[in-house]
C-alpha positions in Angstrom: -132.6 -73.0 1.8 -132.1 -70.3 4.0 -128.4 -71.6 4.0 -128.4 -71.8 0.0 -130.0 -67.7 0.0 -127.3 -66.7 2.3 -124.7 -68.7 -0.2 -125.9 -67.5 -3.2 -125.7 -63.4 -2.0 -122.3 -64.2 -1.0 -121.3 -65.6 -4.0 -122.7 -62.6 -5.7 -120.6 -60.0 -3.3 -117.4 -62.6 -4.0 -118.0 -61.8 -8.3 -119.0 -58.2 -7.9 -115.2 -57.5 -5.7 -113.7 -59.8 -8.1 -115.4 -58.0 -11.3 -114.0 -54.2 -9.7 -110.0 -55.6 -9.6 -110.3 -55.6 -5.6 -109.7 -59.2 -4.7 -107.1 -59.6 -7.4 -103.5 -59.0 -7.2 -100.1 -60.2 -8.4 -96.7 -61.2 -7.3 -93.6 -59.5 -8.6 -91.0 -61.0 -8.3 -88.3 -59.1 -6.5 -84.7 -58.4 -8.1 -82.1 -60.2 -7.1 -79.9 -58.4 -4.3 -80.6 -55.1 -3.3 -81.8 -51.5 -5.4 -78.1 -50.1 -6.6 -77.6 -47.0 -4.4 -75.6 -44.2 -5.6 -71.7 -43.9 -4.4 -72.0 -41.4 -1.0 -69.3 -38.5 -2.5 -67.6 -36.5 0.8 -67.2 -33.0 0.3 -64.2 -31.4 -1.0 -61.7 -30.4 1.1 -61.2 -26.6 1.6 -58.2 -25.5 0.6 -55.6 -24.4 3.9 -55.6 -21.0 5.0 -53.3 -18.9 3.2 -49.9 -17.6 5.0 -50.0 -15.2 7.5 -48.6 -11.9 5.7 -45.0 -11.2 7.3 -45.1 -7.6 8.8 -43.2 -5.7 7.0 -40.4 -3.9 8.4 -39.5 0.0 8.5 -37.7 2.0 9.5 -38.4 6.3 10.4 -37.3 8.9 12.1 -38.6 9.7 15.1 -38.6 12.8 17.5 -37.3 12.0 21.1 -37.7 14.1 24.0 -35.1 14.5 25.8 -34.7 17.2 29.1 -31.2 17.9 30.6 -30.9 18.8 33.9 -28.4 19.0 37.1 -27.2 23.0 36.0 -28.5 24.8 39.4 -27.0 28.2 40.4 -26.7 30.1 44.3 -29.3 32.1 45.8 -29.5 36.2 43.7 -26.7 34.6 41.6 -26.6 33.7 37.9 -23.3 32.6 37.9 -22.4 29.2 36.3 -20.8 26.6 39.3 -17.8 25.2 38.4 -19.8 21.7 38.5 -22.4 22.7 35.9 -19.3 23.1 33.4 -19.1 19.3 32.5 -22.9 18.6 32.1 -23.0 21.7 29.4 -20.2 20.4 27.9 -21.6 17.0 27.1 -25.1 20.0 26.5 -22.9 21.8 23.1 -21.7 17.7 22.0 -25.1 17.3 21.9 -26.0 20.4 19.9 -22.6 19.3 17.5 -23.9 15.6 16.7 -27.5 17.4 16.5 -27.2 20.3 14.1 -30.9 20.6 13.5 -32.6 20.5 17.2 -33.4 23.1 18.9 -32.3 24.2 22.8 -35.1 25.4 24.7 -33.0 27.1 27.8 -35.1 27.7 30.3 -34.5 29.4 33.4 -35.8 29.4 37.0 -35.7 30.5 40.5 -36.6 29.7 44.1 -39.3 31.4 45.6 -37.2 33.8 47.3 -38.2 37.5 46.9 -40.8 39.2 44.1 -42.1 37.7 40.9 -40.7 40.5 39.6 -37.1 39.6 40.9 -36.9 36.0 40.2 -37.9 36.5 36.4 -34.6 38.7 35.5 -32.7 36.5 37.4 -33.9 32.9 35.9 -33.9 34.7 32.6 -30.3 36.1 33.3 -29.1 32.3 34.3 -30.8 30.9 31.2 -28.9 33.0 29.7 -25.9 32.0 31.3 -26.3 29.1 30.2 -26.5 30.1 26.7 -23.3 32.6 26.5 -21.6 29.4 27.8 -22.7 26.8 25.0 -22.2 29.4 22.1 -18.2 30.1 23.1 -18.2 26.1 22.9 -20.0 26.3 19.3 -23.6 26.4 19.7 -25.0 28.9 17.6 -27.1 31.7 18.9 -30.2 30.8 16.4 -30.4 27.5 17.7 -31.5 28.7 21.7 -34.5 29.6 22.6 -34.0 31.7 26.1 -37.0 31.9 28.6 -37.5 32.9 32.0 -39.7 31.6 34.6 -39.6 32.6 37.6 -39.9 30.8 40.3 -42.9 28.7 38.5 -43.1 25.1 37.6 -40.7 24.3 41.6 -39.9 20.8 41.7 -39.2 20.9 45.3 -40.1 22.3 47.8 -39.0 26.2 49.0 -39.2 25.2 52.9 -35.8 24.2 53.0 -32.3 24.9 51.4 -31.9 22.0 49.5 -35.9 22.1 48.8 -34.9 26.0 47.7 -31.6 24.4 45.6 -33.2 22.1 43.6 -35.2 24.9 42.3 -32.7 27.3 41.4 -31.9 26.0 38.1 -31.6 25.3 34.4 -33.5 23.1 32.0 -32.8 22.1 29.4 -35.2 20.8 26.7 -35.1 19.6 22.9 -36.0 16.9 20.3 -34.1 14.9 18.4 -35.0 12.9 15.2 -33.8 9.2 15.9 -34.2 6.2 13.4 -36.4 3.5 14.5 -37.6 0.0 13.3 -41.1 -0.1 12.9 -42.8 -3.3 11.8 
């Protein structure tokens, strides 16, 4: 009987499970084939970058500095030498081609003698150059004359060759030049 009691407990447990729906299941057939999948859309291609902007070219006026050298003097003298004439004729031609240019005529000396003596001499040298250029048609109001004594040497004052290089006149100016700028 023991066996019958166990069997009835099992049946009772099976009935409870069946009544609660735990033991039952329903089989649903699968649809034919895989479920439809949305098509893959690739990201839109970005537009190409804009073409680079071509540089703009324009013509501008630029100031270009000019220094004219090669005008030298004998010791203690403000008299022009024959070798200076060719350089000064070119300066006069430059001044005619550039009527707006101002010429800064700077005289210098070697360091022989006092500062005051050399200052007067350096100014006289610049004046000699300005006088020559004025005779060649350069207006006096376009020239600025200045003496620097023995300041700003370009060579040593211990040798005759160095002193000769320092006994000079330099002409500085600037011209307006047309330049293409990108």
